[in-house]
C-alpha positions as CSV (number, residue, x, y, z in Angstrom):
1,M,0.1,-0.1,0.0
2,S,1.3,3.4,-1.0
3,L,2.3,5.8,2.0
4,L,-0.1,8.5,0.9
5,Y,-3.0,5.9,0.6
6,A,-2.2,4.6,4.2
7,I,-2.1,8.2,5.5
8,E,-5.5,9.0,3.8
9,I,-7.1,5.9,5.4
10,C,-5.6,6.9,8.8
11,L,-6.9,10.5,8.4
12,R,-10.4,9.3,7.6
13,R,-10.4,6.8,10.4
14,T,-9.0,9.1,13.1
15,K,-10.5,12.3,11.9
16,V,-7.1,14.1,12.5
17,P,-6.5,17.1,10.3
18,P,-3.6,16.6,7.8
19,S,-1.4,19.3,9.4
20,R,-1.7,17.8,12.8
21,F,-0.9,14.3,11.4
22,G,2.2,15.5,9.8
23,R,3.3,17.5,12.8
24,N,2.8,14.5,15.2
25,A,4.3,12.0,12.8
26,V,7.5,13.7,11.6
27,K,7.2,17.4,12.8
28,D,6.1,18.6,9.4
29,P,2.7,20.1,9.2
30,R,3.0,20.3,5.4
31,L,3.7,16.6,5.0
32,V,0.3,15.5,3.8
33,H,-0.2,18.5,1.5
34,D,3.2,18.0,-0.1
35,L,2.6,14.2,-0.5
36,R,-0.6,15.0,-2.3
37,L,1.3,17.2,-4.7
38,G,3.9,14.5,-5.5
39,R,6.5,14.8,-2.8
40,Q,8.5,11.6,-2.5
41,P,9.5,10.9,1.1
42,G,12.9,9.2,1.9
43,A,13.0,5.7,3.4
44,A,13.6,6.9,7.0
45,M,10.6,9.4,6.8
46,E,8.4,6.7,5.4
47,R,9.4,4.3,8.3
48,R,8.6,7.0,10.8
49,V,5.2,7.7,9.2
50,R,4.3,4.1,9.1
51,A,5.4,3.6,12.7
52,Y,3.2,6.5,13.7
53,I,0.2,5.0,11.8
54,A,0.8,1.6,13.5
55,S,1.0,3.3,17.0
56,L,-2.3,5.0,16.3
57,A,-3.9,1.5,15.4
58,E,-2.6,-0.2,18.6
59,P,-5.2,-0.7,21.3
60,T,-4.9,1.5,24.5
61,D,-3.7,0.1,27.8
62,A,-7.2,0.8,29.4
63,P,-8.3,-2.1,31.6
64,A,-11.0,-4.4,30.2
65,A,-14.5,-3.9,31.5
66,S,-14.5,-7.2,33.3
67,E,-11.3,-6.4,35.4
68,G,-11.7,-5.5,39.0
69,R,-14.9,-7.4,39.3
70,G,-15.4,-10.5,41.4
C-alpha cells in the first residue's frame, strides 16, 4: 500500500487534520499536503510515518471492563 494511501485511510479513520498528522508523525505540518502534490519521502521518513500510523492502530492500555470485578 502506498504511503499516501495509508495516510489518507488513517486521516479518515481518526478524523485528525492533515497538518496535525504531519506534525505528530514527523514534525512537518505540510507533509500530507506535499505528498498530495507529488513529494517523494525518503526511506527514513516513510518508516517514521508508518510507525506512527501503527501506533495509532494499537489498542490502548485501558483495563478491560471485566477487570476489577469479582
